[in-house]
N, C-alpha and C positions, 0 to 999 in steps of 0.2 A: 405496671411497670415493665418498661422495655431490657432487652440484657442486650447487646450483643456477644457474640461469642467468636473469636478470630479463629478458624481451621488452627493455626499454629499453638492455639487454645485450647481445643478438643484434640488432641493428638498428643501435648504435652499430660493432659489430667487421665487418661487414660481408657478416654470414651469409644478410641478406634482403631477399632480392629485391621483393619485394610487403609492404606496410603490413597487408593482405589476410591474412596468413599468420600475423600477431599481432591483430590487431583486425578481424574478418569483421561484415560487414552487408550482409543479405540483406531484401529485402522476400516477401513471402508474399502472394499472391491464390487469394481462396476455398479455404484451408484450409481441410477442416472441423473441424480438431483445434487451432486459430487464434483464442480469442475467438468471438466472436459469427457461427463461420464467415465470415470477410470477411480481412481483411486484418488483416499481422502484420507487423512489423520483425521479426526476430530478429538479435539481435547472440554474437560468439561474444569473450571476449575471453582472450588467452593468460594464465595464472596469475587470471585474474581471474572472473567471473561468466557462462554461456550464462545470456541472457533473452528472454523475447518485450515487442514493448510493440503495443495492440491501436489503434489509430485511429479503428477505430471503437467503441470501446470509454470512450471517453473519453480517451483515451490514457494509461490504467492498465496495468500491468503483470501480465502470464499465467504461463506457467511460469517457474521458475528451477531453475536450475542452478549446484552446487556440487561441483566435482572428481566429476563422475558421478553424484552423490545431488541428488532433489530434494528441493525447498528450498521453495517454495508450494505449498499446499493446493489440489487442484480436485478439483472434488465432486461429487458419483454425477451428476449433471445431465449432466454433460461438461462442451459447447462449445454451451447455447441460444441463440440466435436473437437479439433485438432483443424485446424486448415490446411489444405495442402500444400498453399504456397504464404508467405506472411504475407503477400498482399494482399491477403482477403481476411483482414485485421477488423475492418468494422460487423463483419460478418460473425465475428467468431466474439465479442467484446459481452462476454454475459457477465462483466459486473465481478463484484465484489469487494470485500475491502481494499486489497493490493493488487494492481495489475504492474508488473514492472515493465516498462517501454525501453527499448534499449537492448544488447549493445552495441548495436552497429548502425540503426538511425533511434532519431524520436519525431511524430511528428507527421508530415506529408512523403508518398513516397521519394528517395531518391537513390538516382543509379540502380545498383541491382537491389536494394530494399525497397522493403512494402512498409506499409506506414504505421512509425509505434518497432519496428526492429520485432524480432526474433524471439525474445527471452521468453514469453508466455506460453510463442506455443515448442519451447524445451525441456526434453525429460529432465527432470534432476534427477542426478546417482550418487552414491555409497552416502546413500541418505542414511544417519541414524536417529529416531528417536528415543532420549533420557528422560527419565521421572526423575526430578532434581527432589527428593528427600528428609535434607537438611532438617529438624521443625521448624528453624526460624527464613525458611526460602521455599517452601513446597513448592512446586513447581514442575513445568515441564521446558525441557530446549529441543530440539530438533533441527540436523544441520545438512546440511547435502550440498554436493557443486554441482556449476549450471554454466555449461560449454556455453561460451559465441564461439567455435573452430571450425575452419571451412578447410577445407584440400588447397586448396589453391591462396591463400592467403590470409587472415588473422588467425590467430592462437589467444585466448583469451578465456577465463574462468576468472566466478565468481563462486567467492564461499560463502555461502549462506549461514545465517543462524537467525534461530529465530525463538525469543525466551517467555514464559509470561510467568508470572504464577499468583500464588494463591494471597485472599486477601487483600488485593490489587487489581483494579480490572485497568487493565495495558497490556501492550504486546509489545516486544523492544525488537527491531531487525537492524541485524549488521551486518554488511556485504564487505569482505576483501572483493577485490576487484586487482585479477595479475593479468600482464602482459607475459605470457611465458613463450612467445616466436621469439623471433629472431630479427624482427623490424618492428619500426612504432605500430600502433594498432589507433584508434580513434575510439574512445568509449564515451559513447550518451549515455544519461544514467535521467529517467526522470520516473520519481514515484505514484501513477495514478490512484491515488487515494479517493476510496470513490463512497459519498457518505447520502442515504437517505433515509425517507419516514420512519417514524416521528421523530430522529431528531432533526432533519430540515422538514422545515413547515413554513408556510409563510411569514415574512418576520424574522426569521432566523436567521444570526446576523454573525458576521466573518470580522474577523480581530487581523488582520496584519500590522504588524514593525517596522513600516517601510519608505522609503526616501522617495520612492518612483513609482507609479502603478498607471501600463498602459495597456488600455484598450489595441484586441486585435482588429475587431473594425468598428470602422466610422460608425457616427450614430450610438451607439452601446447607450441602451437604454435604464434596463433595472440597475445596472453602478453594481460594485463590487460587493459595498458593506453589509448587501441584506438581501435576503434568497424573498423572489417574488412571488404573485401570485398563480395560481395554474393558469396556465396557455392553453387556449383548444389548436391554435398552430406550433408549426414544425420550427423555431428558435432555441441560441442557446448565445449564451455573453463567454467571451474567453479574455483573463485580462493575465496580465503578467507583472510580478512585482521584484524592484528590483531595490540593490540599495537596504538590504537585510540588517534591522539591527538586534542585535546579540548580546546572550546574555554568558562571559564565560565560551563565546562560542560557539551558542548554541540559539538558534531562532527558533521562534514560536508561532501560533497561529490557532485560534481557539476559532471554534463551530460553536453559539448555545443557540437550544429553542426556545421557542416561548414560553414551554412545559418546563423548563430549568434543567430537559439536559444537554449535555455538552460532553464535545470531543477536543481532545488539545493536544496539537498534533507540535512532533521540537524534534530538532535533529541538528546534527553538522554541516554549519553555513559555509566554511571554506570548502568540501569537498561539493555541497548544493547551493553557491548562492544565489540562487533564484527560485521565484515561487511562483507555478501555474496558478487561476482559478477557471474552473470551466461552472458555469451555471446553463442547468437543462430545466427551464421550467415546464416541460409538453406532458399535458396531463398522459398517466399512466406509464411514462418514463422519468419525469422526475430524478434530478439528481442534481448530488454536488460534488466535483472533484476538487483537491486539496493535493497540488501536486507538487513537490520539492524536483527543482529540476539540476545537472552543471553546464547547460549546451538552453539555449534563446528557440522557440517555436514557430515566434514571427519577430519582423521588423530587421533591421538595415546589420546588425551583427552574425544573421543567416550568412550576410555575403561576403562574410569572413571564409578564409581556409578553410576548407572541411567542415564549414558551417556552425563554426564558433566550438563545434566539437573538441573534449580536450584529447590531448595524443599521450599514451601511454607509450616509454623509449622499454625498450626489451629487461624485462626484467623487474620494470616497475609496478606498483600495485598503486593504489587506492583502498583507506577503509573510508565509508557512512556506516553513521550510525542513522537511526528513525522510530519514534515510539509515537504509538497512540494510544490516550487515557482518557478514559470517556468518565463520566460522574450526573452523577444527578441523581433524579427520584427513582428508584431502584422497581420496575413497571408498577 
């Protein structure tokens, strides 16, 4: 007979002497395998996820494990250090579950800003880590501030909160982005969620409920609904989904492996009305990107003023919400 017992039940029954046994929090310093080779916060939650948050990389999310299985893709670069300038984004793209692109721009270099902006190269400050100890909501919460601030320019700040709970294999990200300057500022956002094997295998399906799908390049062969086989050539496909259908304002995309392992990504579509999908099947690189965004990365909309990026007035703010939930067989 199999009996499943939750973390809350173990705590309530008096089986646990320390909540650290159910919600483990560790701070790593100087670990060469943690993002920039600097600091990381490592969280392990009973019957939930194990994941790391990288304060030196914009409070983004690095490695993620579910039942002993890796979920977040990591690039062949390993753990590159911070770039001397934002223009070297591709040379420092180490992957991880979440790489935030923006806030000054997304996609190709434009003006003084490099590819995908500077957020992921900016250290968070005022970081706090809290262990949540309510019996029915055991978990962790980490908060911090990431600046997009210039001496002769913008004054924009992101106030980020990441939460995850025991007994619930999901991670929740909420960003409040505020223009604290005296003049308008563009705010580009693209949440580069990166998935790898064993979630991403040949035949892994991608479900997106949207009215319109467009390929960046003519002659895209793989299509957007299923991941192809391994390629021995350097190739990629990029799709943009628009007209997202929602339930109570929330858009949802699912990624399902032939093994039954699955990831569900949900987000507030009013603030992030587009979804970019990146299919990258070369051998030993092999990644799938699911990327909610607030601005176009290709197409005629990029010819609009400010490349279609929303503008925040002085004192104005937006709040984005994003959840990644993992399900399926455990290890």
